[in-house]
LUMBAGU-138314 format. One record per atom (N, C-alpha, C, O): atom name; y, x, z. Coordinates in nm, 3 decimals. Example, Ala and Ser with C-alpha at 12.3 -4.5 7.8 and 13.67 -1.06 7.14 Angstrom:
2
N, -0.569, 1.319, 0.780
CA, -0.450, 1.230, 0.780
C, -0.330, 1.320, 0.780
O, -0.332, 1.424, 0.846
N, -0.225, 1.285, 0.708
CA, -0.106, 1.367, 0.714
C, 0.003, 1.290, 0.787
O, 0.114, 1.341, 0.804
***
This chain:
90
N, -0.119, 0.082, 0.000
CA, 0.000, 0.000, 0.000
C, 0.126, 0.087, 0.000
O, 0.227, 0.048, -0.058
N, 0.119, 0.202, 0.065
CA, 0.234, 0.293, 0.066
C, 0.268, 0.341, -0.075
O, 0.386, 0.351, -0.111
N, 0.166, 0.369, -0.153
CA, 0.188, 0.414, -0.291
C, 0.258, 0.305, -0.372
O, 0.349, 0.333, -0.450
N, 0.216, 0.179, -0.353
CA, 0.281, 0.068, -0.424
C, 0.427, 0.055, -0.381
O, 0.514, 0.031, -0.464
N, 0.454, 0.070, -0.253
CA, 0.592, 0.064, -0.204
C, 0.677, 0.172, -0.270
O, 0.791, 0.148, -0.309
N, 0.620, 0.291, -0.283
CA, 0.692, 0.403, -0.343
C, 0.720, 0.379, -0.491
O, 0.818, 0.429, -0.546
N, 0.633, 0.301, -0.556
CA, 0.647, 0.274, -0.699
C, 0.731, 0.150, -0.731
O, 0.764, 0.127, -0.847
N, 0.765, 0.071, -0.630
CA, 0.828, -0.059, -0.654
C, 0.953, -0.052, -0.742
O, 0.966, -0.131, -0.835
N, 1.044, 0.039, -0.715
CA, 1.167, 0.050, -0.795
C, 1.135, 0.078, -0.941
O, 1.197, 0.021, -1.030
N, 1.040, 0.166, -0.964
CA, 1.000, 0.200, -1.101
C, 0.937, 0.079, -1.169
O, 0.962, 0.054, -1.287
N, 0.856, 0.005, -1.097
CA, 0.792, -0.115, -1.154
C, 0.896, -0.219, -1.191
O, 0.885, -0.285, -1.295
N, 0.996, -0.234, -1.108
CA, 1.102, -0.330, -1.138
C, 1.186, -0.286, -1.257
O, 1.226, -0.368, -1.339
N, 1.212, -0.158, -1.268
CA, 1.297, -0.107, -1.375
C, 1.228, -0.101, -1.509
O, 1.291, -0.125, -1.612
N, 1.098, -0.070, -1.512
CA, 1.030, -0.044, -1.638
C, 0.925, -0.146, -1.680
O, 0.882, -0.147, -1.795
N, 0.884, -0.233, -1.588
CA, 0.775, -0.325, -1.619
C, 0.810, -0.471, -1.593
O, 0.723, -0.558, -1.589
N, 0.939, -0.499, -1.576
CA, 0.990, -0.635, -1.561
C, 0.930, -0.708, -1.441
O, 0.909, -0.829, -1.445
N, 0.904, -0.633, -1.335
CA, 0.849, -0.690, -1.212
C, 0.966, -0.733, -1.124
O, 1.057, -0.655, -1.096
N, 0.962, -0.858, -1.080
CA, 1.062, -0.908, -0.985
C, 1.014, -0.881, -0.843
O, 1.086, -0.821, -0.762
N, 0.893, -0.924, -0.812
CA, 0.833, -0.905, -0.680
C, 0.684, -0.880, -0.698
O, 0.627, -0.917, -0.800
N, 0.621, -0.817, -0.598
CA, 0.478, -0.800, -0.601
C, 0.421, -0.799, -0.460
O, 0.491, -0.768, -0.363
N, 0.295, -0.834, -0.451
CA, 0.228, -0.839, -0.323
C, 0.081, -0.804, -0.339
O, 0.025, -0.812, -0.448
N, 0.022, -0.766, -0.231
CA, -0.119, -0.725, -0.228
C, -0.199, -0.834, -0.160
O, -0.156, -0.890, -0.059
N, -0.317, -0.866, -0.215
CA, -0.407, -0.961, -0.152
C, -0.550, -0.916, -0.175
O, -0.573, -0.818, -0.245
N, -0.645, -0.987, -0.119
CA, -0.785, -0.954, -0.142
C, -0.841, -0.857, -0.041
O, -0.792, -0.847, 0.072
N, -0.944, -0.784, -0.082
CA, -1.020, -0.700, 0.010
C, -0.936, -0.592, 0.078
O, -0.963, -0.558, 0.193
N, -0.834, -0.538, 0.010
CA, -0.752, -0.434, 0.072
C, -0.666, -0.490, 0.186
O, -0.640, -0.420, 0.283
N, -0.624, -0.613, 0.174
CA, -0.547, -0.676, 0.281
C, -0.638, -0.711, 0.399
O, -0.599, -0.697, 0.515
N, -0.758, -0.755, 0.368
CA, -0.852, -0.796, 0.473
C, -0.925, -0.677, 0.536
O, -0.997, -0.695, 0.634
N, -0.908, -0.556, 0.480
CA, -0.979, -0.440, 0.531
C, -1.126, -0.439, 0.494
O, -1.207, -0.375, 0.562
N, -1.161, -0.509, 0.387
CA, -1.300, -0.520, 0.344
C, -1.329, -0.440, 0.217
O, -1.436, -0.456, 0.158
N, -1.237, -0.356, 0.175
CA, -1.256, -0.281, 0.051
C, -1.367, -0.178, 0.066
O, -1.399, -0.133, 0.175
N, -1.425, -0.144, -0.047
CA, -1.525, -0.038, -0.053
C, -1.495, 0.046, -0.175
O, -1.397, 0.021, -0.245
N, -1.577, 0.143, -0.201
CA, -1.552, 0.240, -0.307
C, -1.530, 0.175, -0.444
O, -1.448, 0.223, -0.523
N, -1.601, 0.067, -0.473
CA, -1.591, 0.002, -0.604
C, -1.490, -0.113, -0.609
O, -1.476, -0.179, -0.712
N, -1.421, -0.138, -0.499
CA, -1.326, -0.251, -0.495
C, -1.207, -0.226, -0.587
O, -1.157, -0.114, -0.598
N, -1.164, -0.334, -0.652
CA, -1.039, -0.324, -0.727
C, -0.925, -0.361, -0.632
O, -0.948, -0.406, -0.520
N, -0.803, -0.341, -0.679
CA, -0.685, -0.375, -0.600
C, -0.626, -0.501, -0.661
O, -0.590, -0.503, -0.778
N, -0.617, -0.607, -0.581
CA, -0.564, -0.735, -0.627
C, -0.414, -0.739, -0.598
O, -0.371, -0.725, -0.484
N, -0.336, -0.759, -0.705
CA, -0.190, -0.757, -0.693
C, -0.133, -0.885, -0.753
O, -0.160, -0.919, -0.869
N, -0.055, -0.956, -0.673
CA, 0.015, -1.075, -0.718
C, 0.153, -1.032, -0.764
O, 0.227, -0.969, -0.688
N, 0.189, -1.066, -0.888
CA, 0.314, -1.020, -0.946
C, 0.398, -1.139, -0.992
O, 0.347, -1.235, -1.050
N, 0.527, -1.130, -0.963
CA, 0.625, -1.224, -1.017
C, 0.709, -1.144, -1.116
O, 0.787, -1.057, -1.077
N, 0.693, -1.176, -1.244
CA, 0.767, -1.106, -1.350
C, 0.901, -1.174, -1.376
O, 0.921, -1.290, -1.341
N, 0.992, -1.099, -1.437
CA, 1.118, -1.158, -1.481
C, 1.089, -1.257, -1.594
O, 0.981, -1.254, -1.653
N, 1.184, -1.343, -1.622
CA, 1.163, -1.449, -1.721
C, 1.137, -1.397, -1.862
O, 1.072, -1.465, -1.942
N, 1.185, -1.278, -1.894
CA, 1.167, -1.224, -2.029
C, 1.041, -1.137, -2.044
O, 1.022, -1.075, -2.148
N, 0.957, -1.132, -1.942
CA, 0.834, -1.052, -1.949
C, 0.732, -1.119, -2.041
O, 0.731, -1.240, -2.059
N, 0.646, -1.036, -2.099
CA, 0.543, -1.084, -2.191
C, 0.405, -1.038, -2.141
O, 0.394, -0.963, -2.044
N, 0.303, -1.084, -2.209
CA, 0.167, -1.041, -2.178
C, 0.156, -0.889, -2.193
O, 0.085, -0.824, -2.118
N, 0.227, -0.834, -2.290
CA, 0.228, -0.689, -2.312
C, 0.278, -0.616, -2.187
O, 0.224, -0.510, -2.152
N, 0.379, -0.670, -2.120
CA, 0.429, -0.609, -1.997
C, 0.323, -0.610, -1.888
O, 0.311, -0.513, -1.814
N, 0.246, -0.716, -1.878
CA, 0.138, -0.725, -1.780
C, 0.033, -0.618, -1.808
O, -0.013, -0.552, -1.716
N, -0.004, -0.601, -1.934
CA, -0.105, -0.501, -1.971
C, -0.054, -0.361, -1.943
O, -0.126, -0.277, -1.888
N, 0.070, -0.335, -1.979
CA, 0.130, -0.203, -1.953
C, 0.134, -0.174, -1.803
O, 0.106, -0.063, -1.759
N, 0.170, -0.276, -1.724
CA, 0.175, -0.261, -1.579
C, 0.037, -0.229, -1.523
O, 0.022, -0.138, -1.442
N, -0.063, -0.302, -1.566
CA, -0.200, -0.278, -1.519
C, -0.244, -0.136, -1.552
O, -0.300, -0.067, -1.467
N, -0.220, -0.092, -1.675
CA, -0.258, 0.044, -1.715
C, -0.187, 0.150, -1.630
O, -0.248, 0.246, -1.584
N, -0.058, 0.130, -1.609
CA, 0.020, 0.225, -1.529
C, -0.031, 0.231, -1.385
O, -0.051, 0.339, -1.331
N, -0.054, 0.114, -1.324
CA, -0.100, 0.112, -1.185
C, -0.239, 0.172, -1.170
O, -0.267, 0.242, -1.072
N, -0.327, 0.146, -1.266
CA, -0.461, 0.206, -1.258
C, -0.453, 0.357, -1.265
O, -0.527, 0.427, -1.196
N, -0.363, 0.407, -1.347
CA, -0.345, 0.553, -1.357
C, -0.288, 0.609, -1.227
O, -0.335, 0.712, -1.177
N, -0.188, 0.543, -1.172
CA, -0.123, 0.591, -1.051
C, -0.211, 0.579, -0.927
O, -0.211, 0.668, -0.842
N, -0.286, 0.470, -0.917
CA, -0.365, 0.443, -0.797
C, -0.508, 0.493, -0.808
O, -0.582, 0.494, -0.710
N, -0.547, 0.536, -0.930
CA, -0.683, 0.586, -0.953
C, -0.790, 0.486, -0.910
O, -0.891, 0.521, -0.849
N, -0.763, 0.360, -0.944
CA, -0.856, 0.252, -0.911
C, -0.825, 0.136, -1.003
O, -0.711, 0.119, -1.048
N, -0.926, 0.056, -1.031
CA, -0.906, -0.062, -1.116
C, -0.816, -0.162, -1.041
O, -0.832, -0.183, -0.921
N, -0.724, -0.222, -1.114
CA, -0.636, -0.323, -1.054
C, -0.655, -0.456, -1.125
O, -0.687, -0.462, -1.243
N, -0.635, -0.562, -1.050
CA, -0.638, -0.698, -1.104
C, -0.500, -0.757, -1.080
O, -0.462, -0.785, -0.967
N, -0.425, -0.775, -1.189
CA, -0.290, -0.829, -1.182
C, -0.299, -0.980, -1.200
O, -0.359, -1.029, -1.296
N, -0.239, -1.053, -1.107
CA, -0.241, -1.198, -1.111
C, -0.097, -1.247, -1.094
O, -0.021, -1.193, -1.014
N, -0.060, -1.349, -1.171
CA, 0.071, -1.411, -1.154
C, 0.053, -1.543, -1.079
O, -0.055, -1.602, -1.083
N, 0.157, -1.588, -1.013
CA, 0.149, -1.715, -0.940
C, 0.108, -1.828, -1.034
O, 0.026, -1.913, -0.997
N, 0.165, -1.829, -1.153
CA, 0.134, -1.935, -1.249
C, -0.011, -1.936, -1.294
O, -0.064, -2.040, -1.333
N, -0.077, -1.820, -1.288
CA, -0.215, -1.813, -1.336
C, -0.318, -1.840, -1.226
O, -0.438, -1.847, -1.253
N, -0.273, -1.856, -1.102
CA, -0.367, -1.882, -0.993
C, -0.433, -2.018, -1.010
O, -0.367, -2.118, -1.038
N, -0.564, -2.019, -0.994
CA, -0.636, -2.146, -1.000
C, -0.593, -2.232, -0.882
O, -0.571, -2.182, -0.772
N, -0.583, -2.360, -0.905
CA, -0.534, -2.454, -0.804
C, -0.612, -2.442, -0.674
O, -0.552, -2.442, -0.566
N, -0.744, -2.431, -0.683
CA, -0.826, -2.427, -0.562
C, -0.812, -2.296, -0.483
O, -0.851, -2.290, -0.366
N, -0.756, -2.192, -0.544
CA, -0.738, -2.063, -0.476
C, -0.593, -2.035, -0.439
O, -0.565, -1.948, -0.356
N, -0.502, -2.108, -0.498
CA, -0.359, -2.080, -0.486
C, -0.313, -2.068, -0.341
O, -0.251, -1.968, -0.304
N, -0.341, -2.166, -0.260
CA, -0.292, -2.167, -0.123
C, -0.346, -2.049, -0.042
O, -0.271, -1.985, 0.031
N, -0.475, -2.021, -0.054
CA, -0.533, -1.912, 0.024
C, -0.480, -1.776, -0.022
O, -0.456, -1.688, 0.060
N, -0.463, -1.758, -0.153
CA, -0.410, -1.630, -0.205
C, -0.266, -1.612, -0.158
O, -0.229, -1.503, -0.112
N, -0.184, -1.715, -0.169
CA, -0.044, -1.703, -0.128
C, -0.032, -1.677, 0.022
O, 0.055, -1.602, 0.065
N, -0.118, -1.737, 0.101
CA, -0.116, -1.718, 0.247
C, -0.158, -1.574, 0.282
O, -0.104, -1.515, 0.376
N, -0.252, -1.519, 0.207
CA, -0.305, -1.386, 0.236
C, -0.216, -1.273, 0.183
O, -0.223, -1.160, 0.233
N, -0.135, -1.301, 0.084
CA, -0.057, -1.197, 0.016
C, 0.045, -1.132, 0.110
O, 0.119, -1.199, 0.182
N, 0.045, -0.998, 0.105
CA, 0.141, -0.918, 0.181
C, 0.242, -0.863, 0.082
O, 0.206, -0.790, -0.011
N, 0.368, -0.897, 0.101
CA, 0.474, -0.852, 0.010
C, 0.489, -0.701, 0.015
O, 0.476, -0.639, 0.120
N, 0.516, -0.645, -0.101
CA, 0.539, -0.500, -0.114
C, 0.690, -0.477, -0.125
O, 0.734, -0.363, -0.136
***
């Protein structure tokens, strides 16, 4: 999470990220060697799918782990409330 905090300004400047948060196994302390990092992202209004892909590639390179980028709009209805409750803002 510290690495994400350190990268936040760069993510906002270059990847159209408005806000981001961490959820999933890393928040719950249940991660293991093969766990991905689940990141909830709020993009600026002019962001595209290409920006999401670029962000995922950049974060995987920086964090040396697979990342799963999720937007609030893409959350499945049945998971939305629990993901939002669990998310820790970066």
